C-alpha positions, 0 to 999 in steps of 0.5 A: 103178549105184548106191552106197548110203551107210551109213544112220548116215552119211547127211548126216553130215560125214566130218570131224565123224565122224572128228575126235578133238579135239572138246570141248564148250563151254558156252552163254552164260548171263551178261552180259559186256563185251569189246573184240571180239565175233565171231558164228560159230565157223568159220575166219574167226571162230576165226582172228580170235579167235586173232589178236586175243587174241594182241594182248591184246584181250578176245574172245568167239566166239558160235556158234549150233551147235557149232564148225565147224557151217557151211561150215567143217565141210562142205567137202572140206579143200582149202587153196588160196592163189589165187582161184577165177575171177580171176588176178593180172592181172584183179584188178589190172584190177578193183581197180587196182594198189595195192589189187590188189597188196595182195589178191594178196599176201594170197592168196599167203601164205594157205596158208603161214599155215594150215600155220604155225598148224598147226605153231606150235600143234601142231594135229592135223588130218592136214595135208599141204602137198604142193601143190594141182593144177589139171588142164586138161580141154582144150587151151584150158584148158591155155593159161589155166592156163599163164598163171595159173601164170606170173602167180603165179610172177612174184610169187615163188610156188612154181608149176609148169606140168605137161605132159600126162605130168606131170599123169598121173603126179601125178594118176593120171588120163589125158586131161588136156591138162596143168595147174599146181600151187602147191606151197604148197597142200595138204589137211587135216581142216577140223573138226580144224583148226577145233577146233585154232584154237578151242583155241589161241584159248582159250589166248590168252585168248578165250572161246568159247560154243557153242549161243549164237545171236545174236538181235540186234545193236544200236548202243549208246553205247559200241559194240554189244550182242549179245543171245542167248537167255540172255545178252548181250555188249557189245563195242566192235567186232563181226565177223559171220563167219557166211558163208552161215549167218547166218539172219535176223540180217541179212536184207540180207546174204543178198541180197549173195551167191549161196547155193550148195549143194555136196555132198561124198562120201567112199568107204570106204578104197581098197585100197593098189594103187589108192591108190598110183596116184592122187595118190601125192604126197598133193596135192588136185586140182580141175580146170578144168571148169565142172562142177568135178571135185575129188578127194583122199584123207583120212588113212585113204585114203577118196576124197573128191569133190564136186558140185552139183545141177540139181534139188533134189528128192531131191538128198540121195540122188541127188547123192552117187550121181551124184558116186560114178559120176562118180568111177568114170568119171574115175578109171577105177575100175569097182570103186570102193569104196562110199560111206561118207559123203555130206553137203552145205553152203552156200557164199556166192559173191560176184559177183566171186568175191573175198573182201570185208569189208562195212561195216555201221556204226561198228565192225561188219563182216561178212567173206566170203572163201569162193568155194571157197577158204574154208580159206586165205582165211578164215584169212588174213582173220582175221589181217587183221581182228585188226589192224582190231580192234586199231585199223587202219582197215578201208580199210587192210586188204588186202581190198575194204571197202565197204557191202553191195550187194544183188544186183539180181534176187537172188530169181531169180539165187540159183538161177542156178548150179544152173539153168545146171549142165546147160549148163555140163556140155555146154560141158565136153564140147564143150571136150574134143572140140574 
């Protein structure tokens, strides 16, 4: 069974195609001086710009392409206020009680921050804060998510453990052992959200330039000088917020994370009789499989899901079809509507799956916080980095802060997630039959 993508939509992000509040911004053709220069027009950069400008700082954002060009515009639009792999207890063991609790509090409030910004700035991005659900694919996984939900509940988070029947009612899928939900999570259109952050940042006084790649960042007496093809920026402080899309700007940064290419698809809109059965409350869901299965709907009832690839040859055509077939199996939908969009994006995965701030020199920081939780974490990171721009010491922020640490044998390990995907899929099947 195959599902062809409409030719005009192949490779195009659904969100870029349907977002309504896009407007062009000029390239930089000048020499300017600011308090804070931000490289990258994604969630982290835009949130930092908004919050820093709100503190009275002069701020400019330099985006090499257009707003939300990178991972910001290529994800599935989940707003998830927790960590991909680590729970509160393991974070405390990893970072210690003081720094661990600060990072936990940072993550716990991240989704509420997203939705409060949307409300406060009137951002039209199809936002729904009805919760994020994690179904458990096996009894062993259910025991783990019960512990996870309990740890977050002990910190006052609106979490709930869901038994087998409750998960089936909420998701419309049979066969899960149970699961949990954080009611503060949700879904949105990520490109429309990014456009809204950009508009709000400009209203606060920030300047945003598109199609303005930064070719170098050099230390000068009073801070830093950023060169672009047709201009330059002098800034007291600089944030590198490119995540996995930094290119050759700082080659060392590329060796500090594992690049992960993730594919997403969106079907044609589902008929009402099917749509009312699946996720009737409008939540987003991502289960506990190692080969993660996610699904949600957009505002027009398109079904959205994602996945990875083992072999890169032909992946742009093959993987979207594989994800579509996976949906038909897991959702028991033999008449699933055909694909409308298929696209991919690069994520930066940290070895410990936690957000990080990297110390690149006096007043120069790189921020990374994705690991599958980009919308919530990078928005919250931007608020923290605005404090740094205004004078707070980076070590006093709630995120881990250290010089970059290149990953040993990075040239080999960067391929590990894809190389091990087949083994992960086999282990998932063994879990379900145990």
